[in-house]
C-alpha positions as CSV (number, residue, x, y, z in Angstrom):
1,X,6.0,-46.5,35.1
2,X,7.1,-49.8,34.2
3,X,6.2,-52.6,36.8
4,X,9.3,-54.8,38.0
5,X,8.8,-58.7,36.0
6,X,10.8,-59.7,39.3
7,X,9.1,-61.0,41.9
8,X,10.0,-60.1,45.3
9,X,9.4,-62.0,48.4
10,X,10.9,-60.2,50.8
11,X,8.9,-57.3,50.6
12,X,5.6,-58.6,48.5
13,X,3.5,-56.3,46.4
14,X,6.5,-53.5,46.7
15,X,7.5,-51.7,43.5
16,X,9.8,-48.3,44.1
17,X,8.2,-47.1,40.5
18,X,5.1,-46.2,42.9
19,X,6.5,-43.8,44.7
20,X,7.6,-42.1,41.0
21,X,5.0,-39.3,41.7
22,X,6.5,-37.7,44.6
23,X,10.0,-37.2,42.9
24,X,10.8,-33.9,41.4
25,X,11.1,-34.3,37.5
26,X,14.5,-34.4,37.1
27,X,14.9,-37.5,39.4
28,X,12.0,-39.3,38.1
29,X,13.2,-39.2,34.3
30,X,16.6,-40.2,35.8
31,X,15.7,-43.3,37.1
32,X,12.8,-44.4,34.6
33,X,15.4,-44.0,32.0
34,X,17.2,-46.8,33.8
35,X,14.0,-49.3,33.2
36,X,15.1,-48.4,29.3
37,X,17.8,-50.8,27.7
38,X,20.9,-49.2,27.9
39,X,23.2,-48.5,24.9
40,X,25.2,-51.5,25.4
41,X,27.2,-53.3,22.7
42,X,29.9,-49.9,22.2
43,X,33.1,-51.1,24.2
44,X,34.1,-54.9,24.8
45,X,34.9,-57.3,21.9
46,X,31.6,-60.0,21.0
47,X,34.1,-62.6,22.7
48,X,35.0,-60.2,25.8
49,X,31.5,-59.1,26.5
50,X,30.3,-62.9,26.7
51,X,32.5,-63.4,29.2
52,X,31.5,-59.9,31.2
53,X,28.1,-61.1,30.9
54,X,28.9,-64.4,32.6
55,X,31.0,-62.6,35.4
56,X,27.9,-59.9,35.8
57,X,25.8,-62.8,36.4
58,X,27.6,-65.2,38.4
59,X,28.8,-61.9,41.2
60,X,24.9,-60.8,41.1
61,X,23.4,-64.5,41.4
62,X,21.4,-63.9,37.8
63,X,20.9,-66.6,36.5
64,X,17.7,-66.5,33.8
65,X,15.9,-63.6,32.4
66,X,14.6,-61.1,33.4
67,X,18.0,-59.7,34.4
68,X,18.9,-56.7,35.5
69,X,21.2,-55.2,32.4
70,X,24.5,-55.2,34.5
71,X,27.0,-55.5,31.8
72,X,25.4,-53.6,29.5
73,X,25.4,-50.6,32.5
74,X,29.0,-51.2,32.2
75,X,30.0,-51.6,28.8
76,X,28.1,-48.2,28.5
77,X,30.0,-46.3,31.3
78,X,33.3,-47.8,29.7
79,X,32.5,-46.8,26.1
80,X,31.7,-43.3,27.5
81,X,35.0,-43.6,29.8
82,X,32.9,-42.6,33.4
83,X,35.3,-43.7,35.8
84,X,35.4,-43.1,39.5
85,X,38.2,-40.9,38.6
86,X,40.8,-43.2,40.1
87,X,42.5,-46.5,39.4
88,X,44.9,-48.6,41.6
89,X,48.2,-47.5,40.9
90,X,49.1,-51.0,40.2
91,X,46.6,-51.5,37.8
92,X,46.3,-50.0,33.9
93,X,43.2,-47.8,33.6
94,X,39.8,-49.2,34.1
95,X,39.3,-49.8,30.2
96,X,42.3,-51.9,30.2
97,X,42.2,-54.1,33.2
98,X,38.7,-54.6,32.3
99,X,39.9,-55.8,29.0
100,X,42.8,-57.5,30.1
101,X,41.1,-59.3,33.0
102,X,38.4,-60.6,31.0
103,X,40.7,-62.4,28.8
104,X,42.7,-63.9,31.8
105,X,39.6,-65.1,33.3
106,X,39.0,-66.9,29.8
107,X,42.5,-68.6,29.8
108,X,41.9,-69.6,33.5
109,X,38.4,-71.2,32.6
110,X,40.4,-73.3,30.0
111,X,43.2,-74.0,31.6
112,X,40.8,-75.5,34.8
113,X,38.0,-76.9,32.6
114,X,39.1,-76.9,29.0
115,X,36.7,-74.6,27.8
116,X,35.5,-70.9,27.7
117,X,34.4,-69.1,30.8
118,X,30.7,-68.4,29.5
119,X,30.4,-72.3,28.4
120,X,31.6,-73.6,31.4
121,X,28.9,-74.8,34.0
122,X,27.8,-72.5,37.1
123,X,29.6,-74.7,39.5
124,X,32.9,-74.6,37.1
125,X,32.6,-70.7,36.7
126,X,32.3,-69.9,40.5
127,X,35.2,-72.4,41.0
128,X,37.3,-70.2,38.4
129,X,36.2,-67.3,40.8
130,X,36.5,-68.2,43.7
131,X,40.4,-69.4,43.2
132,X,40.8,-65.1,41.8
133,X,39.1,-64.5,45.0
134,X,41.7,-66.3,46.9
135,X,44.6,-65.2,45.4
136,X,46.9,-63.4,47.4
137,X,49.4,-61.7,44.9
138,X,49.9,-61.6,41.3
139,X,46.8,-62.9,39.0
140,X,48.3,-62.6,34.9
141,X,50.6,-59.8,36.4
142,X,47.8,-58.2,38.0
143,X,47.0,-57.6,41.7
144,X,44.1,-60.3,42.1
145,X,42.6,-58.2,45.3
146,X,42.3,-55.0,43.0
147,X,41.2,-56.3,40.1
148,X,38.2,-58.0,42.5
149,X,37.8,-54.5,43.6
150,X,37.4,-53.1,40.4
151,X,34.9,-56.1,39.3
152,X,32.9,-55.1,42.9
153,X,32.8,-51.2,42.4
154,X,31.2,-51.8,38.6
155,X,28.7,-54.2,39.0
156,X,27.5,-52.9,42.6
157,X,27.0,-49.6,41.3
158,X,25.2,-51.1,38.1
159,X,23.5,-53.8,40.2
160,X,22.0,-51.0,43.2
161,X,21.0,-48.2,40.7
162,X,18.6,-50.2,38.9
163,X,15.0,-49.8,40.5
164,X,14.2,-53.4,40.3
165,X,17.6,-54.2,43.1
166,X,16.0,-51.3,45.2
167,X,12.7,-53.4,45.1
168,X,14.7,-56.3,46.3
169,X,15.9,-54.6,49.5
170,X,13.0,-52.1,50.1
171,X,14.3,-49.2,49.4
172,X,11.9,-46.6,48.2
173,X,13.8,-44.3,46.7
174,X,15.0,-41.0,46.5
175,X,14.3,-38.7,49.3
176,X,13.9,-35.2,47.6
177,X,11.4,-33.5,47.4
178,X,9.0,-35.5,50.0
179,X,11.6,-36.1,52.6
180,X,12.0,-38.9,55.4
181,X,10.3,-38.1,58.6
182,X,9.9,-41.0,60.8
183,X,13.9,-41.6,61.0
184,X,15.1,-44.4,63.8
185,X,15.5,-48.1,64.1
186,X,12.6,-50.4,63.1
187,X,10.4,-47.4,62.5
188,X,9.3,-47.0,58.5
189,X,7.4,-44.2,56.5
190,X,3.8,-44.7,55.8
191,X,5.1,-45.5,52.0
192,X,7.4,-47.9,53.1
193,X,6.9,-52.0,53.5
194,X,8.0,-54.1,56.0
195,X,10.3,-57.7,55.4
196,X,8.2,-60.6,55.0
197,X,9.6,-63.3,57.5
198,X,12.7,-61.4,58.6
199,X,14.1,-64.0,60.7
200,X,14.6,-65.9,57.6
201,X,17.3,-63.4,56.5
202,X,17.9,-62.1,53.1
203,X,16.6,-64.2,50.2
204,X,19.2,-64.5,47.4
205,X,18.0,-62.8,44.2
206,X,16.7,-65.4,41.8
């Protein structure tokens, strides 16, 4: 078991990997494999990877180590061409859209701030991304909303497949074979942990 190095103030003391002994072997091995460094470094060019890493850090709010390795997980997936099985009709296939959109993102940073996207300040990076998010039509010949959808699908799928993210939201892991019995609003299983100070709302990932 690999204990998360990230503190989770919403669910203090909770670590989903403590539940691994209750999972079937296939599930346990799959989840534990996500704690190992992904293959990564096998699809993007060096410049694309730097932009992608910065984009993923901005979208997940991860600005210092330790980080959930979102960009490596995405790169491993793209290298294997494991897509969602579809893509927007207005966009090229996912792998081409990722590469093209990263180059476009870097171009926007140069135009707005005179430097590469990864070397912009965090506020400047956020400004560039906000401008794209608010674009209602085409962005460098691509539908801005569809590119944004592509980024978020891949980033969220990677981030929330990782046990450290489960710790952050208090998710105690797969139900099989033990199952969940205490179903209902504001009801918890004995192995679940209540949120600390829920009246304060979500705690952002640091």
